[in-house]
N, C-alpha and C positions, 0 to 999 in steps of 0.2 A: 529643616528635617521633619518637624512636626507636621507642617502643611503637606509635605510630600506623603507622609504616612497616612494622613487623613484622606488625601485624594485616592490613594491605593485602597484604603478601607472602604471608601464610598463605592468604588467600582465593585469590590468584592461583595459587598452587601447587596448591591443592586442585582448582581448576577445570581447571588444566592436566593434572592426573593423571586427572581424569574424561574430558576431551577425548581424551587420549592413548589411553585404553582404548577409547573409542568408535571412534577412527580405526583401531586395530588390529583390532577386531571387524569393521569394515567392509572390512578387507583392505588397508588403507593402512599396514601396519607395515613395509613393505620399506624405508622411508627410515631406519629405526632400524638401527644396526649389529648384524647377527645377530638382527634382530627383538627386541632386548632393550630393554624399556621403561626410561625414565629414572626415577630414584628421587625423584619430585616430592613424594610424601607424606612421606618422611623429612626432606626440606627443610622441608615445611610444619610438621612437628612441632617442629623446631628453632625456626622462626620463631614458632610458637604459644607455646613456652615463654618466648621473649624478650618477647613482647607482654604477658604478664601476665594475659591474659584468663581463663585457667584458674584462677588464684588468686582473681581478683576475683569470679568467678561460680560457684565450685565448688559452693555449696550453693543456688544460685538455682533456683527452680521456674519452668520455662518451659512455656507451653502446648504441648500434644502436637498436632501436625498431624492434621487429620481423617483423612487417608489412612492414617496410622500407627494410629490407633484402629480403623479399619475392618479393616486387615490383622491386628491383634491379635485380632480376633474369630474368625479362623480357628483351628481346633484345631492344636496343635503337631504332631500327627501328619501333617497336611497339608503342613506345611513340611518335615518330615523326608522324607516321600515325594517332595517336590519336589526336594530335594537329591539323593536317590538316583537320581531320574529324570535329573537334570542330569548326575550322574556316568556313568550308563550311556550317555547321549546323546554325552557327550565321548569315552568309550571307543570307542563305535561309530564316531564321526566320525574318530578318529585312526587307526583300522585301515587305512583307504585310504591314508594317508600313510606307513605303515610296514607293508606287507603281508607282508614276509618277516621271519622270526625272525632275530635277531642272534646274536652270539657266545655270550653268557651263556645266553640262552633256548635256543639249540641244544644246549647241554651237557645241560640237564635234559630237553629234548625227546628227545634221542637215548637217554637212559637209560630214559625212559618207554616209548618204542617198542621198545627192546630187550627189555624185560620182556613186552611184548605179543606180538611176533612173532619175536623172536630176532635182529633186525638188530644190527649192532655199535653199541656205545655210544660213538661217537667223541667224544673230548674229555673223557670222564669221568675223575675221579680219586677215589681213596679218601677224600680230605679233604672231598669234597662231601656235603652232607646229603641224605638219601633222601626227605624228606617231600614236596618238590615233585614229584619224579618219580612218586611214589605217586599224588598227585592227577592228574598228567598221564596216568598209566596208566588211571585211571578215566575220564578224559575221552576218551582214545583208544579205549576199548572202545565208547563210544557213537558216535564218528565220528572216523575216522583223518585228521585234518587240523590245520593251523595254527589254524584257527578255533576248534576244540575246546579247544586248549590256551590260547588267548587268552581263551576263556570262563572258564576257571579264574581267570585274572587278574582278570576282572570280579567274580567271586564273592568272591575274597580282598579286593578293594577295598571291595566293599559290606559284608563282614563287618567290616573294620576301621572303616569309617565308622560302622557300627552300634554297635561297641564304644566309639568316641570319643563318640558321642551319649549312650549310656547312662551312661558314666562321667562325662562332663562335666556332664550334667544333674543329677548327684548332688553333684558338687563346686561347681556354680554353680546355675543354674536351667535348665529345659528350653528356654526361648526363647534364653537365652545359649548353650546347647549347639549350637543350630542355627546361630548366628553362628560358633561355633568350627568347625563342619563346613565352612561356606562359605569361611572364611578359609584353612583347611587345604587345601581343594580348589583354591583360587586360586593357591597357591604353585607355581612352576615346578619346584622340586625334587621335589615329591609328584606333580604332574600328569604329569610327564614319564614316569613309570614305570607310570602306571595302565593303559595298553594292553599292557604287556609280561608275558610268562609268567616272572615272577621271584617270589622268596620274601620280599622285603623289607617290602612292605606288609602281607602276611598275618601275618608274624611280629610286626610292630609291634602289631597288634591283640591278640595273645596276651600280649605283655609288658605292654601297658597294663592288661590284666585283672589281671596279677600286681601292678602298682603299686596298683590299686584295692583288691585284697585285703589288701595291707599296711596301707593307710590304715584299712580297715574293722577289721582286727584290733586296731588301737590305739584307734580311736575308739568301738567298741562293746564295752563290757565283757562278757566271756563269749563273744565271737564265736568261731566255729570257722573263720574265714576262712583261717587259716594252713594248716588241713588241706586246703583246696581248692587251695592253691597248686600242688601237683604236677600237678593236672589241667590247668593252663594252661602251667606251665613245661616239662613234658616234651614236649608237642606243639610248643611254640615252639622247643625245642632241635632236635628232629628236622626241623623245617622249615627252620631256619637256625642253624647252629653259632655264628654271630657273636652270637646273642643272649646268649651267655655273658658277653660284655663289658657289655652293657646290664644284665643281671641283677646283675653285680658292682657296677656304679655304683648301682643301686637299693638293694642291700644296704648299701653304704657310706653312702648318704644316709639310709637308715632308722636306721642306728646313730647317726649324728650328730644327726639331727633329733629322734628320740624318746629317745635315751640308752640305755645298756646296761641300766640297771635295768628299764626298761619292757619290754625283751625278755626279761630273766632272769625276770621275773614269769610269762612264758609258755613257760617252757622245756619243759614237757611237750608242748605243741602244736608247738613248734619241732622237738623230736626226732621226733615223729610225722610231721611234714611231711617231715623229712630222710629217714626211713625209706622213706616212699612215693616220694620223689623217686629214691632209690637203686634201689628196685624198678623204677621206670619206665625207668631208664637201664641196666638189666642187659642188654637186647639190644644196646645200643650198646657196652657194655664188652666183651661177648663177641666182637662184630664187630671192634673195635678190636684186641683181643688176638690175634685170628687174623690180621688184615691187617698189623698193625705190630709185634706182640710186646709191646705195652704198652697198659694200660687207658686211658691218656690220649694214646696215640700219634696218633689221628686228630685230636684237638683241637690238639696241638702241630704236627702236619703242616699243618693248616689255617692256623694262625697263621704258619708259615713261608712260606706262599704269598702273604702280603701283599706288594704291589709297592712296598716303601718304598725311598726313596733314602737316608734317614737316620732315626735314631730320632726319633719324633714329628713326622715330616713331615706325617702326617695331621692332627695338631692344628694345625700351621701352616696347612695348607689350609683347615680349618674357621674359623680366625681370619680368614683373608683373605676368605672368601665370606660371613661372618656379618655382618649378618643378610640383606642384600638378595639376593645371588645364591643364597641358600639357600631363601628363602621368598617371593621377590618383594617389591614395594614395599609393599603393604598388610600382608602377613604379617610383614615385617621390623618394621614399626611396632608391630604387636601383640606380637611376641616381645620387643622392647625394653621395652615396658610390663610384660611378665611379669618381666623381669629387675629392673626398678625396683621392682616389688612384692616380689620375693624380698629385695632389699636392705632395703626398709622393714620387712619381717616380721623379718628377722635383727636389725635395730636394736631393734625393740620387744621381742623376746625377750631380747636381751642387757641391755636396761634394765629388764627385769621389768615391762614395760607391755603384755604380750601380749594380743591380741584373739582372739576365737574364729576359728578357722581359720588362725591364723598358723603354727602348727607343721606343719599339713598343707602350707601354702604353702611353708615352708622344705624340707620333704621333696621336694615335687614340683620345686621350683626346683634343689635340690641334685642331684636325680636327673638333671635335664637337663644341668647343668654337669658333673657327674662323668662322664656318658655321653660328652660331647664329649672330655673328657680321656682316659678309658680307651680309647675307640675310636681316638682320634688317636694314642695311643701304642702301640697293638697292630696297627694296620692302616694301609694308605693311605687317603687321604681321598676319600669319594664322598658326595654328598648323600643317596643312598638308604640309606646306613648309619645315618643320624642322624635317622630319622623320629620316634622316640620322644621325644627332647628337643624337637624342633619341635612336636609335639603338646602336650607339657607346658607349654612356654612360651606357646603359643597359648591354652591354657585359662586360665593365670594372667593373660595379657595382657587377654583379653576381660573377665574378672572384675574386673581392676584398672580398666579403662576405665569399666565400669558403676559401680563404687564411687566413682570419682573424680567422675563426672558427677552422681551422686546424683539430684536432681530432674529432670535432663535426660537420664537414661539411656535412656529409651524412644526419643526421636527420634534420639539419638546412635547407639545400637545398631541402629536401623532403617537409618540412613544407612550404618553400617559394613556391614550385611548386603547392602544394595543395592550398594554399591561392590564387595563381595567377589564377588557374583553376576556383575556386569559383568566383573570381573577374571578370573573362571573362564573366560568366553568369550574374553577377550583372551588369557590365557595358553594356551588351546587352540590359538589361531592362532599364538602364538610357538612352541609345541612343534612344531606341524605344519610350519611354514615355516622355523623356525630350528633348534631343538634336534634335530629328527629328520633333517635333511638328510644329515648325515654317514653315520649307519648305513644309511639307505635307499639312498643313492647307492652305498655299498660293495656292497650286495646286487646292484646292476646289473652288477657284475663277477663276483661269486662264484656267484651262482645260475645264470646261464646255463651256466657252465663245469661246474658240479656236475651239472646236468640232462643235460648232453651226455655224462656219463660213467656214466649208469645202465646196469647190466648184470645179467645173470642169474647170473653166476658170482661166487665170492668175490673181493672187490677191496679194494685198499688205496690211499688217496690220501695223498700227502705234500704238505703245503701249510702256509703260515702262517695259514690260516683253517680249521683242521681241523673245529670243531664244525659250522659252517654248511655246509661242503662235504660232511660226512658225512650231515647231515640230508637235504639235497636230492639226494644221489646214492644213498643207501642203502648206501654203502660204509663200511668202517672208515676212519679218517683219523687222521693223526699229524703232528707237526711234523718238520722236517728233523733237529732235535736228537734227537728220539725215535726216528727212523728209523735213525739211525746205531747205536743200541744195541738194535735190535730185530732178532730172528730171524724172518724171514717164511717161512712154508711154501711149498714150490715151486708148489703149485696155486693160490696167491693171485695175481691179477693186480695189478701194482704200477704206479701212475702218478704221476709227479712233475709238480706243477703250478707253473709259473713265470709270474708276472705281470710286465708291464713295470715296474710301480711297486709291487711286492708287498713284504711285510715278511718278516723272518726267513728270507730266501732265501739259499742258498749262492752264492759266487762261482764263476767258471769253473773254477778249480783244484779247489775243494771239490766241485763238481758232477761233475767228471771222476772224482774219487776215489769218489763215491757210485755212479757207473755202473759202475766197476770193469771196464771193457772189454766190458760186455754190450751186445748189440744192442738198439736201441730204435726204436720207431715214433713219429714226432713229428707232432703234430697242433696246428694253430693255431686258436684259438677267439677271434674278435674280440668285444669287449664294449664297451658304451656307458658303463661305469662308470669311476670315477677310477683304478682299477688298470690300466686299458689292456688290451691284447691279452694273452691267455694262451697259453703253450706247454705242451702236455701231452706228457710223455715217457713212453711205456708200455714197460716193460722186457719183453723176451722171456724166456721160461723158460730 
């Protein structure tokens, strides 16, 4: 009786998950708190396990529906192109919901524009990597606009999706790799950042290539894959310094999974790769020594910028959002399957009953787990920091589902792909109407004020929203804390921007001290955003 109830509950929850996504795609997601879907599929997985259906029919051969057979006749390249087209369509559709660049985007955009025309690089810090501004500079030379920068984001997304497909198709099969792409794209943690000019998605593709090269070095005797590692590690580093944590996790996992002896046997190639890596990092070391006085000064400075409340608060954050809030309902289910596959592979290796691919499975799974731990202990938690472990667990999960279903893998994977494609559209609506509302509404306050302060003379804005204010005004911009320690040349026009509900703003006494008795011109700028009306205090020379 309990098994029958569990089977019925499994079907009901799966239907509910499908109906939920259809309603969200149709625009009826407003009834959900924050447009956040309920995790019906996770519940269905639990009920499915209790029902015992999976154990009873694990090896059963089931007829493949005709529609699946027809779809399988299409070349894999058509499906890959379709996923790329879907990603581009979602990127384009989300631009209208967040037309203004936000805080992090503006930091890199300001630096790119400063290289192009000499305008101030408001919000920039020495601890920031230079790779993304370099790409932004190339884009701005073609068209000086937000759209050009966002086009870079699309290129980085398509690059990483291409890498995921190429790698996953070699670790699994080409058709399973397409399923991996769809599941990855359906996750809110990933899709949320697709339209933005950020470096997390692009750097993930490069680090994933590094992971692939490590597996190739161990699985192909005589392979020179290790010598190619610097070709992807160096650009990944310059694109995002945080990849050091991911690479450390990968190195630890490789040591554990393959063993010290396996790497000692390739010591010549390891030394060669190390030399090439150091040569590629020479420009960074010279820059760091000049800027900080230490070869590692920029890295340690970047680590110190982590907004941590306590040690390992990032790890706690990842534990709290794993897996549902990290990858969505469907992605969560697949990632859990990946963890189960990792545990099974570890048991077989420990019991000396290893199968083909078990050691690679352990390496990929441990890379994912170690990445969560290393990143969680060195920085604050954000979903965009952990795309690599999400990709790795998704690959393992899709492979595990296919192997578990055996004779039923074709219809099951087809259903998984169809659900993932539907979820991509649903997640796009969730991002547009839920996840993007905060940043886009904030710009309704900052952008009008910044644009009202555009001037031909050198200018400095003091605000709690310095990068975006700098981008839209063309002025330099600093926080109030930075202004207190800054010597401003007399020819620079200084304006203090105070919102009714702004952040990091001085109180009345602190503001009086900042003005230091100087005459000011006060201008009131009404806005429709959540920060309310702005008061702009322009200091007289």
